[in-house]
N, C-alpha and C positions, 0 to 999 in steps of 0.2 A: 447569400441572404436574398429575400424577396426585395427588390428595389423599392425603396420608399420615396424616392424623388429627391433630387438635389438640384440647386440652382446652378447651372454651368457658368464657367467664367466666360465672359464676353471677350473674345481675344481681338487684339489689334495686331497688325502685321509685325512680326518679329524676325529676326534672323533665323534662318533654318537651323534647327538643332542637329546635333550628331545623331546618326542612326542608333536606335535603341534595340536591345534584344539581339537575338541571333539572326533574324530575317534580314536579308541585305536587299539594297535596291536592285532593281532589274537593269542590268548593263544594257545600253543601247535601246531601251524601250521607254523609259520615262523621259519626258521632254525637259529641256533646260529652260524653255520659256515659262513665264508665269501665266497660268490659267485662272481666270476669274469666273466662277459659277455664281450667278446672282439670282435674286428674287425667289429663292427656294424655301420650302418648309424644311427645317433641320431637326432631325432626331440625332443627338450627338453620342449616344451610348452610355452616357452618365447617369441616366434616369431622372434628369430634370425636365422641365416642361419643353414641349415642342416650340421652336423658334420660328416665327413667321418672317418672311422677307429677309432671309439671312443670305450671307455671301461666304463662299469658301475660296481661298487662294491655295493653288497647289503649284509646286515647282519641284523639279528633280525627284518626282515620286512621293514628295511628302507635303503634308498640310503646312502652309505657312500662317494662315489665320482662318478662324471659322467663327461666325457669330453675326450679330446685328451691328450695323454701322461700320463695317470693315471698309477702309479705303482702298480703292483699287488703284495700284500703281500705274503710271504711264507706260504704255507698251504691252500691257497684259493682253492676252487673247481672252475676249469676253464671250461667255456663254450665258444667255438669258434663259433661265429655266423656270420661269414663272408658272406656278400651277403644279410644279412637280416637287416631290419629297425626297430628300437625301438622307440615308442612314448608313451606319458602318456595314461593311460586309459581315456576314454571319460566320461564326467561328465554331467549328465542331470539335468538342472535347472527346468524342468518342464516335469513330467511324472505323472503316477498314477499306483497304485497297488491294486489288489483285486477287480477290477471293472468287469472283464470279465472272463468268462470260455467258451471256445469254441467260440461260436458266440453270446452268450447271456450276457447282462449286468444285474446286480441285487445284492442286499444285500446278497443273499445266496452265492455270490462268495467271500465275504470278510472272507476268512478263512486263518489260519496259512499255511496250505499246499499250497494253491493257490498262496499266496504271496511269499513264499519261492521258488516255482517253477519259478514264474516270475523273482525273483532276481537272480536265477541260470541262466535263459536264458539271462538276461541282461549282465551277466559277460561273458558267452560264446561268446557273440558278442562284447566284449570289453568295455562294458559300466560298470565301476567299482564303480561309485557312482550314485545314483538315488535320486531325490527329488520328492516325491509324493505330488503334489501341491493340497491337499484338498481331500474331499470325503472319509476321514479316520475315522474308528470306534475306539472303545475303545482298540481293539487289536493292534493298531498302536504303542502306546507307548512301549509296551512290544517287539514287533518284532523289532522296531527301536533300542532299547537297545541291543538286542541280535546280531543285525547286527553290531553295533558299536564294540562290543567285540568279533566278529568273531564266535559266536555261531551258526550263520547262514551261509551256505556255499553258498554265492552269493554276489551280489553287496551290498555295503554299502548303509544305507538307512537314508535319512533325509525327512522332510516334514511338512505338515500343518495338524493340528488337526481339523478336519471337514471343516470349511470355512463358508463363509457368503453369502447366495443367497437371492433372492427376494421372497416374499410371492406370490404365484401363478405366479411365473415368472422363470427366469433363476437361476441356470442351469435347463434344462428340466426334471422333474421328470419322465415323460413318457419315456424318452430315457435312463436315468441312473438308475432308480428304486432302489435308495439308501434308507437306514433306516433313521429313525429320529435322530439317534445318529451318523450319518455320515455328516450331513449338518444342519447348522442353518439358519432359515429364520426369522430374527427379524422384528417385526412390529413397535417398538418404539425405540427411542434413548436409553432408559434405557436398554431395552432388547439387543440392539446391544452392548452397553459397557459390559454388563454382559457376553455376549458370548465371547467377547474378553478376558475378565478377566479369564474365565473358560479355554480358550485355553492356556492362559499363564501359569495357574496353572498346565496344562498338559505338560508344557515345549515345545510348538510348536516352531519349527524353524522359521516359518513365519506366517503371517496372509494372507488369500486369500479371495477375493470377486469377485463375478460375476456381471458384470455391464450391459452387453448388452442384447438385446432382441431376439438373435439368429435369425437374419434375418426377424424380425417381427413375428416369430412364438410364442413368449410368449407375454402375454397381458401387463405385467407390468415390470419395471425396478426397482432396488433399489432406493429409493428416496435419494436425495442429503443430507438431514439431517441425514439419516442412514449411508451412506458411509462415510460422514465427521466425524461422531461419532466413527465409526470403526477405521478410520485412527488416529484420535486424541487419542483414548484410546490405540491403539497399540503403537503409538509413546511414550506415557506416560510411558508405560511398557517396553520400550526399543526394541520393535518389529518392523520389517519392513513389509509393505504391498504390496502384489502382486495382480494385478487386471486383470481379464479376460475381454478383449475388443475385438472388431472388427472393429468399425468404428472410424474415426477421431474425431467426436464430442464427444464420450465417452472417448477416449484417452485424449483429452484436458481437459475435465471436471475432470477426475480422477487425472491428473498430477496437475491441479490447486488446487485440494483438498489435495495434498501432498503424493500421492502414490509413492513408492519407485521403483517398478518393473512393467512394462507392460508384462503381461504374454503371450501375443500374439502380432503379427504384426498388423499394421493399413492396412486394406485390401479393403477399399472402395474408396479411393481417394489418390492422391499423398500427401505426408506430406509437409506442407509449411515451409518455412524458420523460421517463428516465432515459430512454434511448435518444430522444431529442436533446436532452441536456448534455448527454455525452458527446453528440455530434458537434454541438456548439463549443463545449469545453475543450475539445480536442482539435477544433478547427477544420473538421472533415468536410470535404466537397461532397455533394450529393448530385448525381446526374440521373434524372429520372428515366430517360429513354422511353417516353410514352408512345412514340411512333412505332417502337419495335413490335409491341403486341397488336397494335391496330393494323399494321401491315399484314398480319396473319390472316385476317378475315376481310378487310376493307375492299381489296381488289375482287374478292369472290362475291362480296355484298353488292358490287358495283355502286359504291357510295358515290354520291354526285361528284365529289372532287375527283375520283379516279377517271371520270369520263370527260374532264375538261382538256382543252388543248395543251394546257400548261403541264398537266400530268402525262398525257399521252406522248409528248414530244420527248420525254426522257426514257421511253421504254425501247429496249432492243426489240428487233422483230421477233425473235424467239420468245420473249416474255410477253409481248403483245399477243401473240398467237395463243399462248397458254391461258392468259387471263380472259381471253375472249371465248374460250372453249366451254360450253355449257357443262360438259362432263366434268372438266376440271373444277369448275365452280361448285358443282353439286358435291363432288367428293370432299373439296376443301370445307365446305360448310357442314358437312356431316361428320367431320373428324373431331374426336374428343380434344385434340389440341386447339381447335378453334374455340370451342366452349371454354377452355382453360384460359385462352388468351383474352377473351372478352372479360372474364372474372378478373384477370390480372390488370387489365387496363383500368377497369372500375376502381380497383383498390389503389393503383398507382395514382390516379387522378386525385383521389381523396388524400393520400398520404403527401402528395406534392403541395397541396393547398396547406395542409396542416404545418409541414416543415417550412414552407415559405413564410407563412404568417408568424412562425416561431423565430425566425432570424437565422435559420440554418443556411449555409452557403450553397447556392444552387448553381451548378454548371449546365452546360448544354451539349447534348449529343443524342444520337438516335440509333447507334449500331448500324448505320447505313453501310452498304457494301458488304456486309457479312453474308447475306443471302440475296437472292434475286429479288424478292418482293420488297426488300428494304432499299428502295431506289435512291441512289445518290442525288441530292438536291431536292427531290420531292419530299424525302422523309424529314429534312429540316424545316420546310415549310409547314409540314403537318405537325411537327413538334411544337412550333410557336402557336399554331391554332389550338392544339390540344391543351397547352398551357392556359390559354384563354378559357376553354372549356372547363378546365379545372378550377377556374374562379379567379385567376390572375388578370389583371388589366393588360391590355395590348402593349402598353408601354413597359410594363413590368417584364412581360415575355420577351420583348425586343431587347431590353437591357440585359437580361440573362443570356441571350443568344449573342451578344456583342461584348459589351464592357465586362460582364461577369466571366464569360467564357475565356476571354483573354486573361483575366485575373487568375483563373484556375491554371492556365498554362504558364503564368508568370511572364507573359508577353507584354511588356510596357510600351511596345511600339505599334500597337494595333488595337482594334476594338472600340476606340473612342475617337471622334473627330475633333481633334485639338492640335495645336501647333506642335510640330516635330514628329507626329505620328505618321505612319504610312498612309498614303491616300488610296486605302481600300474601302470602297463605298459602293452603295446600290442606289441608283436613281429610279424612282418609282412614279407612276402616273397619278397616284393617289396617296392618301395618308393612312398607313397602317396603324398609327396610333388611335385612330377613330374606328377603323374597321380592319382587323388583322388579315382579312382576305385580300387587302391591297398589297401585302407583302409579295403576291404573285404577279403584280402589275409592274414587271421589271422592263424599264426602258434600256438601261445600260448597267453594266458592272464595270467599275473601275478597280483596277489592281496596281498598286504602286504607281498611280498616276496615269495609267494607260486604260482607255475606255474600250469595251467590247459590248456587242449587242446582247440583249437578253435572249431567252431560249425561244420565245414566240413573238411573232410580230403583232403589236397592238395597233388597233384601228385609230 
């Protein structure tokens, strides 16, 4: 839902709570000493008012207290961060890992080194939890476990084992070039149910299916009997289903079939009241992924944000060369896909505002990492900026990207800065609740109580 604003509890020091959810503390990285960060402006992820002159107490990678008037215990290491803002780390409900290297997609990119490099980049840009929503190979289960235990130095990782696509249809193999062990394309109900059972055996966090035909570029869609079997089997096994959609007709069909999450926004027409009511009645989460369509043209447009040091620092050398090539920009801007993306973004912005105002549950994701132009870390900051462009307040956008995003994942150990939660947070040089552009002024990123520098040096 669109955050309306809640008064956060003013915490006092309490005993450290037991670890919540499945993310574990980072062994050997979180310090056993108590760290007191004082004098900060605090955005706690709950949607309440920004707190001035607040204090955070952190110990063993967890928050012991957060609020105004917190007593600092004797012996704590004190950090005076007056003038800075602290907010929870961003949480992506829809990204991908191991799909891209440079400017190229393909199964050859699904390597441990490439995935770890992406998780490190996500964290540098303040994204402390990533959900890789499908197209994952056998390596995923191992890397995810290492991320949970802190043996990987980057964002924590959740996601979908493989996913379900249409035979000879979406998602486009010509674009993604994934291996057969990264995506299932069942042709029968029996195969579909077996694919879901296999994903469950590998402890997938969610089930993902691709429903639309990618603007008519794919000849077939998943048949209703297939996606209904996927949803039924997933629910029987206690798993939720996220669906890739673009058009209203597909969104309506998959919600009627029982999908739990719409992994993209409706981008072809305004959402009608009946559909809104159905989303609310069924408790369906809606992830708009505004940055997806913007990325199609913004780099070629040379939008001002693409020229910033913050954005340029996230680019691989190959991608930087491509977007700096005048011929590439001219070709991209002339493409019919670019014109379609502009229309899709405009409708997506309109529908997000309507759905948010109506009380639909809004999650946070960008489809970052699926293609080269959807740059990990940058896409997430563009998403909050676009939410504000859609008419949300900066604080509403930030709450969606933190507290709401954690709630979609059912992770009660992160997304909010309160006692017992993971100390996953971003230290900023200014207040993004006043100006969303300040979300890019990253001084430090803390993950499970360990601080690392932001992506660019601030003056």
